[in-house]
N, C-alpha and C positions, 0 to 999 in steps of 0.2 A: 430499427429494422435489422433483423438477423439475416445473415448470409450463410448458405451451405455450399461447400465446395464439393464438386463431384469429380472423381478421378477413376480411371480404369487402366489396367495393363493391356486391354484389348484394343486400345487406340494409341497412337503415337504419344510419347511423352512430350510435353511442351518444349519448344526450342528456344524459349525465352522466359522472362519473368511474368508468367500468366498461368491461369488455371484452365483445365480442359473445359470446365463448365462451372458456372456460379448460379445458384438459385436464390431468388429474392422475390417476395410478394407473389408466390405462385407461378412465377416465370422462371425458366431455365435458359440462361444465355450461354450458348456454346461458342467457344472460340473457333476461329476459322481453322478448318482442317485442310491439309494438303496431302499429296500422294506419298505418304511415308508408310511403309509396311511395319505395323507394330511388332511383328514377330522378329524381324531382322533389323529394324530401325534404319533400313535403307530407303533412299529416295528413288522414286521412279519419275523420270521426266521425259518419257517417250510419248507414245500415242496419247492424245488428249482425252479420248474416250476411256481409255484404261485409267488414266489419271482421275477422271471424274468418277468412275466406278469405285476406285480405292477411296476417294474422298467421301463418297456417300456411305461406304461400309464403315469408315472411321466415325462418321456422324452417328450412324446407327449404334455403334459401340458406346459412344459417349452418352447418347440418350438412354441406352439400356442401363448404364451405371446410375442413372437418376430414376429408374423404373418408368421410363417413357418410351414412346415409339414415334415413328415419323408422322403418325396421325395426330400427334400433339403439337407438331410444328405449325406456328402461325406466321412466321416471317423468315425468309432466307435472303442472303446477299451472296451473289456469285461475283468473284473477281476473276477476270480473264486478261492474260497478257496479249491475246490476239482476238479481237472481236470477230474475226473470220472463223473462229472455233465455236461461235455461239450456237449454231444449229447442231453440231456434234455433241456439245455438252448438254444442250437442251434435251436431246433425244435420251441420253443416259439419265439425266435428272428426272424427266417425266416418267421413266419406267419405274421409279421408286415410289411414286405417289399414285394412289388409286383414284381418288376423287377429292373434291374440295381442296384444290391446290392452295398452299399457303401464299400469302402476299410475297412479292419478290422484287428485288432490284438486281440488275446486272451492271457491273462497272468495269470498264476497260482501264487497265493500269499498265505502267511502264514495265514493272517487274514484280515478282513475288519471291518470298523466301525460298532458298535452296534451288532456285532456277526452275521451279515448276511453272505450269501454265494456267492452273486453275486452283482457286481456293474458295471454299464455301463455309459460311457461318450461318447458324440458325438460332432462332428464338422459339422456345416451346412453352406451352401453357399446361400446367398440371390440371 
């Protein structure tokens, strides 16, 4: 099986030894995105809704590097440091999908990289 690595300057550079996205067998597996501004490489860890919006915009950029859109997403996983933020993040998340929402899991975690409160990873199908 061949793998294709997708990378873009329009999304944050990885903060560890991983790729922004890897394509295999018609699926594109996008690493979790956090609220880092790709233009400044600065982390935003304030308002969780703004964090979620930044995360979704970073996901869009990674998908675009693979010539895909949010309509190609079949599965997402959301990681939250506070489940009390679920409704706020859900509101932002829902605004990015028009219909036929992807399958999704939401997981509460103790902490996330760089002190952010939300991380989202996606799997897309070509």
